[in-house]
C-alpha positions in Angstrom: 79.3 113.9 148.3 83.0 113.9 149.1 86.3 114.4 147.3 86.0 111.0 145.6 82.2 110.3 145.6 79.0 111.8 144.1 75.4 110.8 144.8 73.2 110.8 141.7 69.4 110.8 141.8 66.7 111.0 139.1 63.0 110.8 138.5 61.0 108.0 136.7 60.4 108.0 132.9 56.9 109.2 132.1 54.6 106.2 131.6 53.5 107.1 128.1 57.2 107.2 127.0 58.3 103.9 128.7 57.4 101.8 125.6 57.5 98.7 127.7 58.7 97.5 131.1 61.6 99.4 132.5 64.3 96.9 133.4 66.7 99.4 134.9 68.8 102.5 134.5 72.3 103.3 133.3 74.3 106.2 134.8 77.0 107.5 132.4 79.7 109.8 133.7 83.1 111.1 132.6 85.4 114.0 133.3 84.4 117.2 131.5 86.3 117.9 128.2 87.8 114.4 128.3 88.0 112.4 125.1 87.7 109.1 126.9 84.6 107.1 126.8 82.0 107.5 129.6 82.0 105.0 132.5 78.7 103.2 133.0 77.0 102.3 136.3 74.0 100.0 135.9 71.1 100.2 138.3 68.9 97.1 138.3 65.1 97.4 138.4 62.7 100.2 138.2 62.3 101.0 141.9 65.8 102.4 142.6 66.4 105.9 141.2 69.7 106.8 142.8 73.3 105.7 142.8 76.6 106.6 144.5 79.5 107.1 142.2 82.8 106.1 143.8 86.5 106.3 143.2 86.3 109.6 141.5 89.2 112.0 141.1 89.4 114.7 143.6 88.3 118.2 142.7 87.4 117.2 139.2 84.2 118.3 137.3 82.1 115.4 135.9 79.4 115.2 133.2 76.6 112.9 134.3 73.7 111.5 132.2 71.1 108.8 132.9 69.0 106.5 130.6 66.4 103.8 131.1 66.4 100.5 129.2 63.9 97.9 128.4 64.2 94.4 127.0 64.5 95.9 123.5 67.3 98.2 124.3 68.5 101.5 125.7 66.4 104.7 125.7 67.6 108.2 125.2 70.1 109.9 127.5 68.9 112.7 129.7 69.8 116.0 128.3 71.6 118.3 129.0 74.3 116.6 130.9 74.6 117.6 134.6 78.0 119.0 135.7 79.2 118.3 139.2 82.6 118.7 140.9 84.1 116.5 143.6 85.3 118.3 146.8 89.0 119.3 147.2 91.6 117.5 149.3 95.3 117.7 150.0 97.3 117.7 146.8 99.6 114.9 145.5 103.4 115.3 145.3 104.9 117.7 142.7 106.3 116.0 139.6 109.7 115.9 137.8 112.2 117.2 140.3 115.4 118.0 138.5 118.5 120.0 139.3 119.6 121.6 136.0 122.3 123.8 137.7 124.6 122.1 140.3 127.8 123.7 141.6 130.0 123.0 144.6 128.1 125.3 147.0 124.8 125.9 145.1 122.1 124.0 143.4 118.9 125.0 141.6 115.9 122.7 141.8 112.9 122.8 139.3 109.6 120.9 139.6 106.2 120.6 137.9 102.7 120.8 139.6 101.1 117.7 141.0 99.3 115.4 138.6 96.5 115.3 141.1 96.3 118.9 142.5 93.0 117.9 144.3 92.1 121.5 144.7 93.6 125.0 144.1 97.4 125.0 144.7 98.2 127.8 147.2 101.9 127.4 147.5 104.9 125.1 147.6 107.4 124.2 150.4 111.1 123.4 149.8 113.0 121.5 152.5 116.6 120.2 152.2 119.3 118.8 154.4 122.6 116.9 154.2 122.1 113.3 153.6 124.5 112.5 156.3 123.0 114.9 158.9 120.0 114.7 161.3 117.0 113.2 159.4 114.6 115.5 161.2 116.5 118.7 160.7 115.5 120.4 157.4 116.0 123.9 156.1 112.5 124.9 155.0 111.5 127.6 152.5 107.9 128.4 151.2 107.3 129.9 147.8 104.2 131.1 145.9 101.9 128.9 143.8 103.3 130.2 140.5 106.9 129.5 141.4 108.4 126.4 139.9 112.1 126.6 140.9 114.3 127.4 143.9 118.1 128.0 144.4 119.8 126.7 147.6 123.2 128.2 148.4 126.0 127.9 151.0 126.1 124.1 150.6 129.0 121.8 151.4 131.0 120.8 148.3 131.0 117.2 147.1 128.2 116.3 149.5 124.8 114.6 149.0 121.7 116.6 149.9 118.1 115.5 150.2 115.4 117.8 148.8 111.7 117.5 149.5 109.0 119.5 147.6 105.4 119.6 148.7 102.3 121.5 147.6 99.4 123.0 149.6 95.7 123.5 149.1 93.0 124.7 151.5 92.9 121.2 153.0 96.7 121.4 153.9 100.1 120.2 152.7 100.2 117.2 150.5 102.8 114.4 150.3 106.3 115.6 149.4 108.4 114.6 146.4 112.0 113.7 147.4 115.2 113.7 145.5 119.0 113.4 146.2 121.6 115.7 144.6 125.4 115.8 144.9 127.2 119.2 144.9 129.7 118.5 142.2 130.6 120.0 138.9 131.5 116.7 137.2 128.3 115.4 135.7 127.0 113.9 132.5 124.0 112.3 131.0 123.0 108.9 132.3 123.3 105.6 130.4 120.0 104.1 129.2 118.5 101.0 131.0 119.9 97.6 129.9 118.7 94.1 129.4 115.0 94.9 128.8 113.0 91.7 128.8 109.4 90.6 129.1 108.8 87.2 130.8 106.4 85.2 128.8 104.4 84.1 131.9 103.8 87.8 132.6 102.2 88.5 129.2 98.4 88.8 129.3 95.8 90.0 126.8 95.9 93.7 127.8 99.1 94.1 129.9 102.6 92.7 130.5 105.5 93.2 132.9 108.8 94.8 131.7 112.1 94.2 133.6 115.4 96.1 133.2 118.7 96.9 134.7 119.6 100.6 135.3 122.6 102.0 133.5 125.1 104.5 134.9 123.8 107.7 136.4 126.6 110.0 135.1 127.5 111.3 138.6 124.0 112.7 138.8 121.2 110.7 140.3 118.6 109.4 137.8 115.3 111.2 138.4 112.8 109.1 136.4 112.5 106.7 133.4 110.4 107.1 130.2 108.8 104.1 128.5 107.8 104.1 124.8 105.8 101.4 122.9 105.4 100.8 119.2 102.5 98.7 117.7 103.7 96.4 114.9 104.0 96.4 112.0 103.7 100.1 111.1 102.9 102.0 114.3 104.9 105.0 115.6 106.7 105.2 118.9 104.3 106.5 121.6 105.2 107.5 125.1 103.4 105.1 127.4 104.7 106.5 130.7 107.1 109.4 131.4 107.2 109.3 135.2 108.5 105.9 136.3 110.4 106.3 139.5 114.2 106.0 139.5 113.9 103.3 142.2 112.0 100.9 140.0 113.5 98.0 137.9 110.2 96.6 136.6 107.0 98.1 135.4 103.5 96.8 134.5 102.7 98.0 131.0 98.9 98.2 130.7 96.4 99.7 128.2 97.5 97.3 125.5 95.4 95.7 122.9 94.7 92.0 122.9 96.4 89.8 120.2 98.7 92.7 119.1 102.4 92.7 118.7 104.5 95.4 120.4 108.1 96.5 120.8 109.3 98.6 123.9 112.2 100.8 124.7 113.2 103.1 127.7 115.2 106.2 128.5 116.7 107.5 131.7 116.7 111.2 132.8 119.0 112.9 135.3 119.7 116.6 136.1 121.9 117.0 133.1 119.4 115.6 130.6 118.0 112.5 128.9 120.0 109.4 127.9 119.7 107.7 124.6 116.9 105.2 124.1 117.7 101.7 125.1 117.8 98.8 122.7 114.4 97.7 121.6 112.9 94.5 123.0 112.0 91.6 120.8 108.4 91.6 119.4 105.9 90.7 122.0 102.4 89.6 121.2 99.6 89.9 123.8 97.2 87.1 124.3 93.7 86.8 122.8 90.6 88.0 124.7 86.9 87.6 124.2 85.5 89.9 121.5 84.5 93.3 122.8 81.7 93.9 120.3 78.8 91.8 119.2 77.6 91.6 115.6 74.8 94.1 114.7 71.6 92.5 113.5 70.5 94.6 110.5 67.3 92.8 109.5 65.2 89.7 110.3 62.8 88.9 107.5 60.3 86.0 107.3 61.3 83.9 104.3 58.5 81.4 104.6 55.7 80.8 107.1 58.0 78.8 109.3 61.5 80.4 108.7 63.2 83.7 109.0 66.3 85.1 107.4 68.7 86.9 109.8 71.2 89.4 108.4 73.9 91.1 110.4 77.0 93.2 110.2 80.3 91.8 111.4 82.0 93.4 114.4 85.0 95.7 113.9 88.3 93.9 113.4 90.0 95.6 116.3 87.2 94.5 118.6 87.5 90.8 117.9 90.6 90.6 120.1 91.9 87.6 118.3 90.9 85.3 115.5 87.1 85.3 114.8 85.8 81.7 114.7 82.1 82.3 114.1 78.8 83.4 115.4 76.0 82.1 117.6 72.3 82.9 117.1 70.1 82.6 120.2 66.3 82.6 119.6 63.3 81.9 121.8 59.6 82.2 121.6 58.2 85.1 123.6 55.6 84.4 126.3 53.8 87.6 126.8 52.0 86.4 130.0 55.3 86.0 131.8 57.1 89.0 130.3 56.5 91.3 133.3 58.0 88.9 135.8 61.0 88.2 133.5 61.6 91.9 132.9 62.6 92.4 136.6 65.7 90.3 136.2 69.2 91.6 135.9 70.4 92.4 132.5 74.2 92.5 132.7 76.1 90.6 130.1 77.0 87.5 132.0 73.5 87.0 133.4 71.9 87.6 130.0 74.1 85.1 128.4 73.3 82.6 131.0 69.6 83.3 130.5 69.9 82.9 126.8 71.7 79.6 127.1 69.2 78.2 129.5 66.0 79.3 127.7 66.9 79.8 124.0 67.8 77.6 121.1 71.2 78.3 119.7 72.5 78.0 116.1 76.2 78.2 115.5 77.6 79.7 112.3 81.1 78.4 111.9 82.0 80.5 108.9 83.1 84.0 110.1 82.6 85.5 106.6 78.9 84.9 106.4 76.5 87.8 107.1 73.1 86.0 106.9 71.6 82.8 108.2 68.1 81.2 107.9 66.4 80.0 111.0 64.0 77.2 110.1 61.3 74.9 111.7 59.8 77.8 113.7 56.2 77.7 115.0 53.5 79.5 113.0 51.9 82.6 114.4 54.5 83.0 117.1 56.7 85.9 118.0 60.4 85.2 118.4 63.3 87.1 120.0 66.7 86.8 118.4 70.2 87.9 119.7 73.7 87.2 118.4 77.2 86.8 119.7 80.6 86.5 118.1 83.2 84.1 119.5 86.8 83.2 119.2 89.0 80.6 121.0 88.7 82.5 124.3 85.0 83.0 124.4 81.9 84.9 123.3 81.3 88.6 122.9 78.5 90.3 124.8 75.1 89.7 123.1 73.7 92.0 120.5 70.5 94.0 121.0 67.5 91.7 120.7 65.3 91.8 117.7 61.7 90.5 117.5 60.0 88.9 114.5 56.5 87.4 113.9 56.5 84.1 112.2 53.4 82.9 110.2 53.4 85.3 107.4 56.3 85.7 105.0 57.4 88.7 103.1 56.8 88.7 99.4 59.5 86.6 97.7 59.4 88.4 94.3 59.6 92.1 93.4 56.9 94.0 91.5 56.8 93.2 87.8 56.8 95.2 84.5 58.0 98.4 86.0 57.7 101.4 83.6 58.9 105.0 84.1 57.1 107.7 82.1 58.3 111.3 81.9 55.6 113.8 82.8 57.5 117.1 83.0 60.8 118.6 84.0 60.2 117.8 87.7 57.9 114.8 87.6 58.1 111.1 86.7 55.3 108.5 86.8 56.1 105.0 87.9 53.8 102.1 86.9 54.1 98.5 87.8 52.3 95.2 88.3 52.1 93.3 91.7 54.2 90.3 92.3 52.7 87.0 91.1 50.0 85.8 93.5 51.8 82.6 94.5 54.8 84.7 95.6 52.9 87.3 97.7 52.9 85.2 100.8 49.9 87.1 102.2 48.1 90.3 101.4 50.1 93.1 99.8 49.7 96.1 102.1 51.8 98.5 100.0 55.0 99.3 98.1 58.2 101.1 98.8 59.7 103.1 96.0 63.4 103.9 96.3 64.8 106.5 93.8 67.9 108.5 93.4 69.8 110.6 90.8 72.1 108.3 88.8 75.8 108.4 89.8 75.0 110.1 93.2 72.9 107.5 95.1 74.3 108.2 98.6 73.6 111.9 98.4 70.2 111.9 96.7 68.5 108.6 97.7 64.9 109.0 98.8 62.1 106.6 99.7 58.4 106.8 99.0 56.0 104.5 100.8 52.6 103.7 99.3 50.3 102.2 101.9 47.7 101.3 99.3 47.7 98.3 96.9 47.9 100.8 93.9 50.3 100.2 91.0 51.3 103.7 90.1 52.8 106.7 91.7 54.2 110.2 90.8 57.6 111.3 91.9 57.6 115.0 92.2 60.1 117.8 92.9 62.8 116.2 90.8 65.8 117.9 89.2 65.2 118.9 85.6 66.9 116.9 82.7 68.3 114.3 85.1 68.4 110.5 85.0 66.8 108.8 88.0 67.1 105.2 89.0 64.0 103.7 90.5 63.4 100.3 92.2 60.4 98.9 94.1 59.5 96.3 96.7 56.2 95.1 97.9 55.5 94.5 101.6 52.9 92.7 103.7 52.4 92.2 107.4 55.5 90.0 107.6 57.9 92.5 106.1 59.4 93.8 102.9 60.0 91.8 99.8 63.1 92.0 97.6 63.7 95.1 95.5 63.4 95.0 91.8 66.3 95.8 89.4 66.7 99.6 89.1 65.0 101.2 86.1 66.0 104.5 84.5 63.9 107.5 83.7 64.8 111.1 82.7 63.0 114.3 83.4 62.4 116.9 80.6 64.5 120.0 80.1 63.7 123.3 81.7 65.1 126.8 81.7 68.5 126.9 83.3 69.5 128.7 86.4 71.5 132.0 86.2 75.2 131.8 85.3 77.2 131.1 88.4 79.2 134.4 88.2 80.1 137.4 86.1 83.6 138.8 86.0 85.4 141.6 84.0 89.0 141.7 82.8 91.2 143.9 80.5 89.0 146.9 81.3 90.2 150.0 79.3 88.5 153.3 78.4 86.6 151.7 75.5 86.9 148.0 75.8 86.6 145.1 78.3 86.3 141.4 78.4 83.2 140.0 80.2 83.1 136.3 81.2 80.6 134.2 83.2 80.3 130.8 84.7 78.3 127.8 83.7 74.9 127.6 85.4 74.9 125.6 88.6 71.7 123.9 87.4 71.7 123.7 83.6 68.4 121.8 83.6 69.1 120.6 80.1 71.5 121.1 77.2 72.8 124.7 77.2 72.4 126.0 73.7 73.8 129.5 74.2 73.9 132.7 76.1 72.4 136.2 75.9 74.5 139.1 77.0 72.7 142.5 77.4 74.5 145.6 78.5 73.5 149.3 78.8 74.7 152.4 80.6 73.1 152.8 84.0 72.4 156.4 83.1 71.6 158.0 79.8 74.5 159.4 77.8 73.6 162.8 76.4 69.9 161.9 76.8 70.3 158.6 74.9 70.3 155.1 76.4 71.8 152.4 74.1 70.9 148.8 74.9 73.0 146.2 73.2 72.0 142.5 73.0 74.4 139.8 71.9 73.3 136.2 71.4 76.0 133.6 71.6 75.4 130.1 70.2 76.9 127.1 71.9 77.9 126.5 75.5 81.7 126.5 75.1 82.1 130.3 74.7 81.5 132.0 78.0 83.1 135.3 77.3 82.6 138.4 75.2 84.8 141.2 74.0 83.0 144.5 74.2 84.6 147.4 72.2 82.1 150.2 72.1 82.2 151.7 75.6 82.5 155.3 76.7 85.1 156.2 79.3 83.9 156.9 82.8 80.4 155.5 82.1 79.0 152.7 84.4 77.4 149.9 82.5 75.1 147.2 83.6 75.7 143.7 82.2 73.1 140.9 82.3 73.8 137.4 81.2 71.2 134.6 80.7 71.8 130.9 79.7 69.4 129.2 77.3 68.2 125.6 77.0 64.6 125.3 75.8 64.1 128.8 77.1 66.2 131.6 78.7 66.8 131.3 82.4 67.1 134.1 85.0 69.7 136.8 84.6 73.0 137.2 86.4 73.8 140.9 86.7 76.9 143.0 87.4 78.0 146.6 86.9 81.4 147.9 85.7 82.7 151.4 85.0 84.8 151.8 81.7 88.2 153.3 82.1 91.2 152.9 84.4 90.6 152.5 88.1 92.4 154.4 90.9 96.0 153.1 91.3 96.3 152.0 87.7 99.4 153.2 85.7 99.6 156.3 83.6 99.8 156.4 79.8 103.1 155.7 78.0 104.6 158.7 76.2 106.7 159.5 73.1 105.1 156.8 71.1 106.4 156.4 67.5 106.0 153.9 64.7 108.2 153.0 61.7 108.2 150.5 58.9 111.2 148.5 57.9 110.8 146.0 55.0 108.1 143.5 56.2 108.2 144.6 59.9 106.4 147.4 61.7 108.3 148.8 64.7 106.4 150.4 67.7 108.4 152.3 70.3 107.3 154.1 73.5 108.6 155.6 76.8 107.1 154.3 80.1 104.8 156.7 81.9 103.8 156.8 85.6 103.6 153.4 87.3 100.6 154.2 89.5 100.1 152.6 92.9 101.9 149.4 92.0 104.6 148.1 89.8 103.9 147.8 86.1 103.4 144.1 85.3 103.3 144.4 81.5 102.1 146.3 78.4 99.3 145.9 75.9 99.2 147.3 72.3 95.8 148.2 70.8 95.2 148.6 67.0 92.5 150.5 65.1 92.1 149.7 61.3 91.0 152.5 59.1 88.0 150.4 57.8 86.5 149.7 61.3 87.2 152.7 63.6 87.2 150.8 66.9 90.2 149.9 69.1 90.9 146.3 69.8 93.7 144.4 71.6 96.5 143.6 69.2 99.4 142.4 71.4 99.1 141.5 75.1 101.4 140.3 77.9 104.5 142.2 76.9 107.1 142.2 79.7 107.2 145.2 82.0 110.7 146.1 80.7 109.5 146.4 77.1 109.8 149.8 75.4 109.4 148.6 71.8 107.8 145.8 69.8 108.0 144.6 66.2 105.1 143.3 64.3 105.2 141.4 61.0 103.1 143.0 58.3 101.7 139.5 57.5 99.5 139.9 60.6 97.8 143.0 59.1 95.4 143.2 56.2 97.1 144.5 53.0 96.0 147.9 51.8 94.5 148.9 55.2 96.0 151.7 57.3 96.3 151.1 61.1 96.8 153.3 64.2 98.4 151.9 67.3 98.4 152.9 71.0 100.1 151.4 74.1 98.6 150.7 77.6 100.5 149.9 80.8 99.2 147.2 83.2 99.7 146.7 87.0 97.9 144.8 89.7 95.1 147.4 89.8 94.3 147.0 86.1 94.8 148.7 82.7 96.0 152.3 82.6 95.3 155.2 80.3 96.3 154.5 76.7 99.0 156.5 75.0 98.2 159.0 72.2 97.4 157.2 68.9 100.2 156.8 66.5 100.1 158.1 62.9 98.2 155.9 60.5 100.5 153.4 58.8 99.7 151.4 55.8 100.1 147.7 56.0 101.2 147.5 52.3 104.6 145.8 52.1 107.4 147.3 49.8 107.4 145.1 46.7 110.9 144.3 45.3 111.6 145.6 41.8 111.6 142.0 40.4 107.9 141.7 41.4 106.8 145.0 39.8 104.6 144.8 36.7 106.8 146.9 34.5 109.8 144.6 35.2 107.8 141.5 34.2 106.7 143.2 30.9 110.3 144.2 30.1 111.5 140.7 30.9 108.8 139.2 28.6 109.8 141.5 25.7 113.4 140.7 26.1 112.6 137.0 25.9 110.5 137.5 22.8 113.3 139.4 21.0 115.8 136.7 21.9 113.5 134.0 20.6 113.1 135.9 17.2 116.8 136.2 16.9 117.3 132.5 17.4 114.7 131.7 14.8 116.1 134.1 12.3 119.6 132.7 12.8 118.3 129.2 12.2 116.6 130.3 9.0 119.8 131.8 7.6 121.7 128.8 8.5 119.3 126.5 6.7 119.3 128.6 3.5 123.1 128.5 3.2 123.5 124.8 3.3 124.8 123.2 0.1 124.0 119.8 -1.3 126.2 117.9 -3.7 125.4 114.9 -5.9 127.6 112.5 -7.8 127.2 110.9 -11.3 129.1 108.4 -13.6 131.3 111.1 -15.2 134.1 113.1 -13.8 132.7 116.4 -14.9 130.8 118.4 -12.2 127.9 120.6 -13.2 126.5 123.4 -11.1 122.8 124.1 -11.2 121.8 127.4 -9.7 118.3 127.6 -8.5 116.6 130.7 -7.2 114.6 130.2 -4.0 112.6 133.0 -2.5 110.7 133.4 0.7 107.0 132.7 0.3 104.8 134.7 2.6 106.1 133.2 5.9 109.7 133.7 4.9 110.4 130.0 4.2 111.8 128.9 0.9 109.5 127.1 -1.7 110.5 124.8 -4.5 108.7 123.8 -7.7 109.2 120.6 -9.6 109.0 120.1 -13.3 108.6 117.0 -15.4 111.5 115.5 -17.2 112.5 112.0 -18.3 113.9 109.9 -15.5 115.7 106.7 -16.2 117.4 106.0 -13.0 116.6 106.4 -9.4 117.8 109.8 -8.0 119.0 110.6 -4.6 120.4 113.6 -2.8 124.0 113.4 -1.7 125.6 115.3 1.1 129.3 115.7 1.4 129.4 113.5 4.4 127.1 110.7 3.3 123.9 109.7 1.6 120.6 111.3 2.8 117.1 110.6 1.5 115.4 113.9 0.4 112.6 115.2 2.6 109.0 114.7 1.8 107.9 117.5 -0.6 104.6 119.4 -0.2 102.3 118.5 -3.1 100.9 122.0 -3.0 104.3 123.4 -4.2 104.6 121.0 -7.3 103.1 121.3 -10.7 102.5 118.7 -13.4 101.1 118.8 -16.9 98.1 116.9 -18.0 100.2 115.0 -20.5 102.3 113.5 -17.8 101.0 110.0 -17.3 102.8 107.4 -15.5 102.4 104.1 -17.3 104.5 102.1 -15.1 104.7 102.0 -11.2 106.5 99.9 -8.7 110.0 100.7 -9.8 109.6 100.9 -13.7 110.2 104.4 -15.2 107.6 105.7 -17.6 108.6 105.7 -21.3 107.3 109.2 -21.6 109.6 112.1 -21.0 109.2 113.3 -17.5 111.2 116.1 -16.0 111.4 117.9 -12.6 112.0 121.5 -13.2 112.9 124.3 -10.9 113.5 127.9 -11.8 115.4 127.8 -15.2 119.1 128.3 -14.9 122.1 128.2 -17.2 123.6 124.8 -17.6 127.3 124.1 -17.9 128.8 122.2 -20.8 129.6 119.3 -18.7 125.9 119.0 -17.9 125.0 118.9 -21.5 127.2 115.9 -22.2 125.5 113.9 -19.5 122.3 113.5 -21.4 122.9 109.9 -22.0 123.4 108.4 -18.6 124.0 104.8 -18.1 121.0 103.0 -17.2 121.1 101.1 -13.8 118.5 99.0 -12.0 115.9 101.3 -10.6 116.2 101.7 -6.9 113.9 103.1 -4.3 114.1 106.9 -4.3 112.3 109.9 -3.2 110.9 110.6 -6.7 109.8 107.1 -7.3 108.1 107.0 -3.9 105.8 109.8 -4.9 105.4 108.8 -8.6 104.6 105.3 -7.8 101.6 106.5 -5.8 98.7 107.6 -8.1 97.4 110.0 -5.5 100.7 111.8 -5.5 101.5 111.3 -9.2 98.3 113.0 -10.4 99.0 115.9 -8.1 101.9 117.1 -10.2 101.2 119.7 -12.7 103.3 120.3 -15.7 104.9 123.7 -15.6 104.2 126.3 -18.1 105.6 125.6 -21.5 108.6 127.7 -22.4 110.4 127.1 -19.2 114.0 126.1 -19.7 115.0 122.7 -18.8 117.7 122.9 -16.2 118.6 119.3 -15.8 119.1 116.6 -18.5 119.4 113.9 -15.9 117.8 113.2 -12.6 119.6 113.0 -9.3 121.7 109.8 -8.9 123.3 107.9 -6.2 127.1 107.8 -6.1 128.5 104.9 -8.0 130.4 102.5 -6.0 133.6 100.7 -6.9 136.1 102.3 -9.2 133.8 104.9 -10.5 134.7 108.4 -9.5 132.3 110.3 -7.3 129.9 112.7 -9.0 128.6 115.7 -7.2 125.8 118.1 -8.1 125.7 121.5 -6.5 122.4 123.3 -5.8 122.7 127.0 -5.2 119.9 128.9 -3.5 119.1 132.6 -4.0 116.8 134.9 -2.1 114.8 137.6 -3.8 114.5 141.0 -2.2 110.7 140.8 -2.0 110.7 137.5 -0.3 108.4 136.0 -3.0 109.3 133.0 -5.1 109.6 134.2 -8.7 110.0 131.6 -11.5 111.8 132.5 -14.8 108.7 132.1 -16.9 105.1 133.0 -16.2 103.1 130.3 -14.6 100.4 128.6 -16.5 96.8 129.3 -15.7 95.7 127.2 -12.8 99.2 126.6 -11.5 99.7 126.6 -7.7 101.8 128.9 -5.6 104.4 126.9 -3.7 103.4 126.3 -0.1 105.3 127.7 2.8 107.7 125.2 4.3 108.6 123.3 1.2 112.1 124.6 1.5 112.8 121.5 3.6 112.9 119.6 0.4 116.1 121.4 -0.5 
């Protein structure tokens, strides 16, 4: 072992763990704590069990592991990894020499440790001289290993000096780092490099060459260049190298990706600082390269007795290193007799590819999107080995790991049939099925694979059961209660697995749920609190409700009260408790229920304020104004924190327990108004106020005086006011009716005749019972049609009430329909004195009979027979019936009817009524 080499040795793999012929070993090594991939050194054959690792970094610790491989693939790595450090050596040169402070006679130099310390740094040496002086004459100063700067003084102004910095380990002084500085005070930042270009003939798949022209140094020598690259189209600028020597004008940019576009830029640095970044180069695309990764063969299934189906996964896109053209499948028949000799051959990629090409049959898949291919025309009862490669226009990838398959028996081509899933319990399902049809079994069915998972979470819950018996039912156990499961099956024989069936669904039964996920308390006061809980993590069914049980942990005055509250439904997960005792610790237990109650979640809480909560408000008062209730208070002590708000509690007189009435009042509140509409009418309430801070609810204030929730009713809603208003309305209505009656009794009617004389007939009309006038008609001869006349025009008389009229048995109408009876017929009212002029009108001129009120009723037998003759002895008041006014030159004739009211309000005729006569009916006054 030296500073750059390590010898690695190992022992053989135990024979019972070789699993075939060992073809060689691989030694993997990398620097400790490095993120880079391990380097691999392949040792051919099974006889050599040592290797010398070369070109290692000096004084660096390496992790080393070894594995063995066979024709099938690599074995397991040795564990744990062996740590080994290379020996030390002289260090490399210090890095980043800069002169941040330069004056005419003094400079200050700063450096960084070597990139390759190659050991433990024991110190640094600083040597400097005039650039124009003797090249062998230096002023030398040594400093400690932790020193990173040095100040040189007594220098010549405006002169160039050469500085050399070297590091030292136990092996001696390393190579120095050299820089030139000019003792001047006129300095500035350098100009960035110019004319960055990449010659196309220097572009390769993983590297390229960049050329540039240095910019101005700003009167201070450039110390180094920094190179950045950006991967197109959306990459960020990344520092590729930050220590390019100031003497260089070109640089080989490596560690690039094949078939990838880049842009590059540079920056110069002198003692003053960094320049701006240069202008970016044009987009540069690296060339394609062979793919780094082969496709991964996922399965090789016999599809018939002479063919197999190969399925694979495409390589990662970034490993294709260009445009993927297709795949190549290499397969060959295995000859077991010659296998030991063949296994001793080398197995590196190029030799294996050559071997495959020479001895294998190749099938090319030109479609890069395919992921399966069927190899046909294989020999029955033979074992084949298959490998794959991916290729592009440059070449092929390394081969994949080989896969063996036996040809002669094919896997079943059809899935099991008639799958049924039966529910047995909350944790078990039974799966029943029928085998694939006999013609699709392709051999003897050796068993079945049952794949099942919880619906909607296949990746997390998928499980496989393998039944190595040709049975057609199986129980799935230890399932989650009240959960849908998806189940699919496949049959397998010696050739492999057949296709899976379509998933079928089954559901387990309900069971008791798990305990609520948590219990928490809030709004804790001396007598109330709010307890809430979480939904069960495993409901195991439909949660129908909860049961909350709470009791004091110790008896109160020798009595233990256990309260049980059942809550229906799953949406309510809280309960307001209002019957607690201050200072008593209570135990709360909560259970969820599906088909049965599950386990309890338990928590304890002490009623009353906790330490640090605020004190009770003081000087509380309450008043009522109209429909509002005003509550006022004065803040008390704030406790250990700031008051965050206030809460008002209320206690109705018909319940006797305090409950939260108003919450979340701002901390600056000292009063609050409540509408009486929120309270129950007729109930008295007491109120109290609590302060709240971050520790919880404080002590409540003293209860207020009981205040009734009855609102002050305005006078216009009082019962007595409504009664007075109704009486006033009734009186007003009676006055109006009485006025209308008086007005109707004072109306005068006038009639006209053929003569000029005017007679006045006075009739006495009295109120009958209801106070309305009643008239009575008497028979008298009528020769002409009579009408009523008003001063302002002609009006037909109103319809009389037959009950108020009388007629004699002798009155017989012999002629109807307009002909007046020859018998004497008279209408009589109460007898009255007739004037002389009325007596002279006994012989009225006969005119054609017209339609009139009287003829209307006399022409109808039903009305005519209803008239009764008045009692004999009554004085005839009219010698002639009512007439219409004569038209033409005849002078108008008026008849005046005067009404009188008796004191008693009863109609009183002048003579005594005959036996059987009727009393006039109320309302007949309308005839007047």
